[in-house]
ZAVOMI-988600 format. One record per residue (C-alpha): residue in one letter; x, y, z. Coordinates in steps of 0.2 Angstrom, whole numbers, plus 2048, in hexadecimal, padded with zeros to 3 digits. Layout:
<nodes>
AXYZ;...
</nodes>
This chain:
<nodes>
X5436A3C48;X542693C52;X55468CC4E;X55E687C5E;X56F67EC5D;X56B674C6C;X55A66EC65;X56266AC54;X56F65FC5C;X562656C67;X55A650C56;X56A64DC4D;X570642C5B;X560637C5B;X55F633C49;X56C624C4A;X56361DC59;X55261EC50;X558615C41;X561608C4B;X551605C55;X546605C46;X5515FAC3B;X55A5EDC46;X5525DCC46;X5465E0C37;X5455D4C28;X54D5DAC18;X53C5DCC11;X5395EBC1B;X5495F3C17;X5495F1C04;X5375F5C00;X535605BF6;X527610BEE;X52B60BBDC;X53960DBCF;X54561BBD3;X54061CBE5;X54B618BF5;X54860AC01;X54C60CC14;X55D604C12;X562611C04;X55C61FC0E;X56861AC1C;X57661AC0F;X57162BC09;X572632C1B;X58462AC1D;X589633C0D;X583643C13;X58D641C23;X59C63EC19;X59B64CC0C;X58D658C10;X589660C20;X599663C29;X5A4666C1A;X597674C15;X59767BC26;X5AA67CC26;X5AA685C16;X59D692C1C;X5A7695C2C;X5B8695C24;X5B569DC13;X5A46A5C12;X59D6A8C01;X5AD6A8BF8;X5AC697BF1;X59B68DBEE;X59967CBF7;X59D66DBEC;X58C666BE6;X586657BF1;X582648BE7;X572642BEE;X573632BE5;X58562DBE9;X580620BF5;X578616BE7;X589613BDF;X590609BEE;X58E5F7BF3;X5845F6C03;X58D5F0C13;X5835E5C20;X5765F0C28;X57E5EFC39;X58E5F6C32;X585604C2A;X57B609C39;X58B609C43;X594614C36;X585620C36;X585621C49;X598624C49;X598631C3B;X58A63AC43;X59263AC54;X5A2641C4D;X59964EC43;X58F654C52;X5A0656C5B;X5A7660C4C;X59766AC4B;X59966FC5D;X5AC673C5A;X5A867DC4B;X59A688C52;X5A1690C62;X5976A0C61;X5856A3C5D;X58A6B1C51;X5936A3C46;X58169DC41;X57F6ADC37;X58E6AAC2D;X58A6A6C1A;X59169BC0D;X58D699BFA;X58168ABF5;X583686BE3;X570687BE0;X569692BEE;X57669FBEF;X57A6A6C00;X57569BC0F;X57869DC22;X581691C2D;X571690C37;X56768BC28;X57367DC23;X571676C35;X55E678C35;X55E66FC24;X568661C2B;X55B65EC39;X54C65FC2D;X556654C20;X556647C2E;X544649C31;X540648C1F;X549638C1D;X542630C2D;X530635C26;X53562DC15;X53B61DC1D;X52B61BC27;X52061FC18;X529612C0D;X529605C1A;X516608C1E;X513606C0B;X5185F4C0C;X5085F0C14;X4FD5FCC09;X4F35EEC01;X4F25E5C12;X4E95F2C1D;X4D95F0C13;X4CC5FEC16;X4D6605C25;X4E160EC17;X4D561CC18;X4DB620C2A;X4ED61DC27;X4F462EC22;X506626C1F;X4FE61CC11;X4F562BC08;X4FD632BF8;X50D63BBFC;X50B64EBF9;
</nodes>
């Protein structure tokens, strides 16, 4: 197993900075392009990450550490962010940065001993899950969405790269 709390936090604390650097100053065209009907654009992915900070990672970790497997987690609505009017981008980037910073502090307060990472909770679909698995998933979830954002944005120039498309893996069919 490769999980390390310090390494996990190092990634989690960088995601808001990555998004701020990537998004700030770009035209809206970069932020609203998508891969077709039913897909998310970069701006919507940011909103999804904000929703996760509010109602997914820390609430579930708290349930694992305080209640164990006695009560399953509430289901996370992966599409809840689509039902909210979007605030200005700078406000949403600031909100994500603040929420993530607060959640990293809560993570550090909740997990005081390495043995707590072995505590389990009840996921509504997967059954028994460990605290370490939840935190590792949080990290990889960030990476998944960063990858998605880059792929979606690169796709905006799919038609414009001409024959070089053969050498641009980000523009190859998603597997």
